C-alpha positions as CSV (number, residue, x, y, z in Angstrom):
1,M,124.2,97.6,77.1
2,D,124.2,100.7,75.3
3,S,122.4,104.0,76.8
4,T,120.1,104.7,74.1
5,L,119.2,101.1,73.9
6,F,118.7,101.1,77.6
7,I,116.8,104.2,77.8
8,I,114.4,102.3,74.5
9,G,114.0,100.1,76.2
10,V,113.4,101.8,79.8
11,I,110.7,103.7,77.3
12,G,109.0,100.4,76.3
13,N,109.6,98.7,79.8
14,I,106.4,101.9,81.3
15,I,104.2,101.8,78.1
16,S,104.7,97.5,78.3
17,V,103.2,98.5,82.1
18,L,100.0,100.6,80.6
19,V,99.2,97.7,78.6
20,F,99.4,95.3,81.7
21,I,97.2,97.4,83.7
22,S,94.7,98.8,81.4
23,P,92.0,96.1,82.2
24,I,92.3,97.4,85.5
25,K,88.6,98.9,85.0
26,T,87.7,96.1,83.3
27,F,88.0,94.7,86.8
28,W,86.6,96.6,88.9
29,R,83.5,96.3,87.0
30,I,83.9,92.5,87.8
31,V,84.3,92.8,91.2
32,R,81.8,95.4,91.8
33,K,79.0,93.7,90.1
34,G,80.3,90.4,91.9
35,S,80.4,88.5,88.2
36,T,82.9,88.1,84.9
37,E,79.3,89.1,82.5
38,E,79.5,88.3,79.2
39,F,83.8,89.0,79.3
40,E,86.1,85.5,78.0
41,P,88.7,84.9,79.7
42,A,90.8,83.6,77.0
43,P,92.9,86.7,76.1
44,Y,93.8,87.0,80.3
45,V,95.1,83.2,79.7
46,L,96.7,84.0,76.5
47,T,98.4,86.8,77.6
48,L,99.7,85.7,81.2
49,L,101.0,82.6,79.2
50,N,102.5,85.0,76.2
51,A,104.3,86.8,79.6
52,L,105.7,83.8,81.1
53,L,107.2,82.6,78.0
54,W,108.9,86.7,77.2
55,L,110.0,86.3,80.8
56,Y,111.7,82.7,80.3
57,Y,113.1,84.3,77.4
58,G,114.6,87.4,79.0
59,V,115.5,85.5,81.5
60,T,118.0,83.1,79.3
61,K,119.3,85.8,76.7
62,P,122.3,87.5,78.5
63,D,121.1,91.1,78.0
64,G,117.3,90.3,79.0
65,F,116.9,91.9,81.2
66,L,115.3,94.4,80.7
67,V,112.2,91.8,79.1
68,A,112.4,89.8,82.0
69,T,111.3,93.1,84.3
70,V,108.2,94.2,82.9
71,N,106.8,91.0,81.8
72,G,107.5,89.9,85.7
73,F,105.7,92.1,86.1
74,G,103.0,91.2,83.7
75,A,102.9,87.9,84.8
76,I,102.3,88.9,88.5
77,M,99.4,90.8,86.7
78,E,97.7,88.6,84.6
79,T,97.9,86.1,87.2
80,F,96.0,88.6,89.6
81,Y,93.2,89.0,86.0
82,V,92.8,85.1,85.6
83,V,92.3,84.2,90.1
84,L,89.2,87.2,89.9
85,F,88.6,85.4,87.0
86,L,87.6,81.8,88.6
87,V,86.9,83.7,91.5
88,Y,83.6,85.9,90.3
89,A,83.2,83.6,87.0
90,A,79.8,84.0,85.6
91,D,79.4,80.8,86.3
92,H,80.3,76.9,87.5
93,T,80.8,76.9,83.7
94,K,82.8,79.7,82.5
95,R,84.8,78.9,86.5
96,V,85.6,75.3,84.9
97,K,86.1,76.9,81.4
98,T,88.8,79.2,82.6
99,A,89.9,76.4,85.4
100,K,90.9,74.1,82.3
101,L,92.4,77.1,79.8
102,A,94.8,78.0,82.7
103,A,95.8,75.1,83.8
104,G,96.5,73.6,80.0
105,L,98.1,76.8,78.5
106,D,100.0,78.4,81.6
107,I,100.5,75.7,83.5
108,G,100.7,72.8,81.3
109,G,102.1,74.9,78.8
110,F,104.7,77.1,80.1
111,G,105.8,74.2,81.8
112,V,106.6,71.8,78.7
113,V,108.0,74.6,77.1
114,F,110.0,74.9,80.0
115,A,111.1,71.6,80.5
116,V,111.7,70.6,76.7
117,T,114.1,73.3,76.3
118,T,115.9,73.4,79.7
119,F,116.9,69.0,79.8
120,A,117.2,68.6,76.2
121,I,118.6,71.7,74.8
122,S,121.9,72.4,76.3
123,E,123.3,75.2,74.4
124,L,122.9,78.2,75.6
125,D,121.9,79.7,71.9
126,L,119.5,77.4,70.7
127,R,117.6,77.2,73.9
128,I,117.5,80.7,73.2
129,M,116.5,80.8,69.8
130,V,113.9,77.8,70.4
131,I,112.1,79.9,73.2
132,G,111.9,82.8,70.5
133,M,110.2,81.4,67.9
134,I,108.0,79.8,70.1
135,S,107.2,83.1,71.7
136,V,107.3,85.1,68.3
137,C,104.3,82.4,67.4
138,L,101.6,83.3,70.4
139,N,102.5,86.8,69.9
140,I,101.4,87.1,66.5
141,V,98.7,85.1,66.9
142,M,97.6,87.4,70.1
143,Y,98.7,90.4,67.4
144,A,96.4,89.1,65.0
145,S,93.4,89.2,67.8
146,P,92.6,92.9,67.4
147,L,91.2,92.3,63.6
148,A,87.9,90.2,65.0
149,A,87.1,93.9,66.9
150,M,88.2,96.2,63.6
151,K,85.9,93.9,61.7
152,T,83.1,94.5,64.6
153,V,83.7,98.2,64.3
154,I,83.6,98.4,61.4
155,T,80.3,96.6,60.5
156,T,78.7,98.4,63.3
157,R,80.6,101.4,63.4
158,S,81.0,101.9,66.4
159,V,84.0,102.4,68.3
160,E,82.0,101.1,72.0
161,F,83.8,97.7,72.1
162,M,87.8,99.1,70.5
163,P,89.3,101.1,73.8
164,F,91.4,104.4,72.0
165,F,94.2,104.2,74.3
166,L,94.0,100.0,74.8
167,S,94.4,100.9,70.8
168,F,97.0,103.5,71.6
169,F,99.1,101.8,73.9
170,L,99.3,98.6,71.8
171,F,100.9,101.1,69.1
172,L,102.9,103.1,71.2
173,N,104.0,99.6,72.9
174,G,104.8,97.7,68.9
175,G,106.4,100.9,67.6
176,V,108.8,101.3,70.5
177,W,110.1,97.4,71.2
178,A,110.8,97.2,67.6
179,A,112.7,100.0,67.5
180,Y,114.4,98.6,70.9
181,A,114.7,95.0,68.4
182,V,116.2,96.8,65.5
183,L,118.9,98.5,67.6
184,D,119.4,95.2,69.5
185,R,119.6,92.5,66.6
186,D,117.4,90.7,67.5
187,I,114.9,89.0,65.5
188,F,112.6,87.1,67.9
189,L,111.3,90.6,69.3
190,G,111.5,92.6,65.9
191,I,108.4,89.9,64.2
192,P,106.3,90.6,66.5
193,N,106.4,94.0,67.5
194,G,107.0,94.4,63.5
195,I,103.4,93.5,62.8
196,G,102.0,94.9,66.6
197,F,103.4,98.3,65.1
198,F,100.8,98.4,62.2
199,L,97.8,96.3,63.5
200,G,97.7,99.7,66.2
201,S,97.7,102.3,63.2
202,I,95.4,100.7,61.1
203,Q,93.9,100.6,64.9
204,L,93.9,103.7,65.5
205,I,93.3,104.6,61.8
206,I,89.7,103.1,62.3
207,Y,89.4,104.5,65.5
208,A,89.5,107.8,63.4
209,I,86.9,107.4,60.9
210,Y,84.5,106.3,62.6
211,M,84.7,108.0,66.1
212,N,81.8,110.9,66.0
213,S,79.7,108.3,63.8
214,K,75.9,107.9,64.8
215,A,76.1,104.7,65.7
216,S,79.6,105.2,68.1
217,Q,77.3,108.2,69.5
218,S,74.0,106.7,70.2
219,S,76.0,103.6,71.8
220,K,77.7,106.2,74.2
221,G,74.5,106.2,76.5
222,L,74.1,101.8,76.4
223,A,77.5,101.4,78.1
224,D,76.7,102.1,81.4
225,H,78.3,105.1,82.3
226,D,81.1,103.0,81.8
227,S,83.3,102.0,77.9
228,Q,83.4,98.8,77.3
229,P,87.0,97.5,78.6
230,S,89.3,95.1,76.3
231,A,92.9,92.9,77.2
232,P,95.6,93.6,76.5
233,L,96.8,91.3,73.8
234,L,100.4,91.7,73.6
235,A,103.7,91.7,76.3
């Protein structure tokens, strides 16, 4: 592997790890209070599926070691988050909802992709292409999900529900992995991370515009001494 490509990949791995561990504050709050409160499990369940798919892509692709290692770490972290959601669910309904999502998407969804691509597609290049396309589609959906948070910031003129460091690390993550994809000529990594870099840039611009607004200042007093955490949206 080219040394420049390897160095960029290592930097991308470090940033991706920071993204994966960014919800720790969320779950420390959940454990402290013994409840998931109003937090939703869907972002963590989807991020786990995303990490599993990219792990599978990295393991299948001959030179995908860096992609596989970071997403292996991500899969472990996201599994931990989903388990905590099951343990500390605010009520029985949310626990059942989390279990159904995890079983349907992370076990059923990934299981179907793995089985079909492993047993029905014998050609390696075609298998890599199919796994890559599925991963890209999910990644684009996940990268688009912050649009709702950006709309909330603009509507409320408060950045309380769009933490700066998460937005910043998502921006860096998309940029570094997009650069890696260009050098590696990997369109499947390039498309979602290019979109992520663009949306991350928009998030930071919006944050800069509204960070000093009166709504943001007043919301800090309602945050119970902690800013509202958020889940990572990508692998």
